[in-house]
C-alpha positions, 0 to 999 in steps of 0.5 A, a space after each residue: 851910831 858909831 864904832 870905836 876903832 884903835 888907831 895907834 899909841 899916842 907916843 907915835 905922834 910928835 907935834 905936827 906929825 902925820 900918819 896913814 892908818 887903815 883900821 878896819 879897811 878905812 883909809 885915814 890920815 891922822 894929824 897932831 896939832 899941838 895937843 889935839 888929834 884929827 882924823 880924816 879920809 886920806 883922799 883929797 876932795 880935789 881929785 880923790 888921790 889918797 896921799 894926804 898923809 904925805 902932805 904938809 901940816 901948818 898948824 891945823 891946815 893940811 896941804 895936799 902934796 898933789 895940787 896944793 889944796 888946803 884943808 882945816 882939820 878942825 872943820 874939814 873945810 878948805 880955807 878957799 871954800 873949795 872942797 871938804 874932807 870928812 873929819 872923824 872924832 879922835 880921843 885918847 883912851 889909855 894912851 892910845 888914839 881912838 877914832 869914832 867912825 860911823 857904822 857902815 850902812 
């Protein structure tokens, strides 16, 4: 089961753009890689610092600004095999970015 939340208007994101959003209390980093959008928990899997939105995006690889850990936003996995981010589906609905989050237990 999931819940649909609206993140922001599509035009807010240029290619290679990153942003931090807190819909319904869920801290997310949202990224645009070409025509695709990705959402993930904003906390790095390394030391759980919520600063991924300040990181650097190269293609679909997001680098944490704190210690350089890197994650592929398509899978959430680190190319080095260390750590993993929780990734959430993002789609465009009526010009808005919408994310599907799991229902809280």
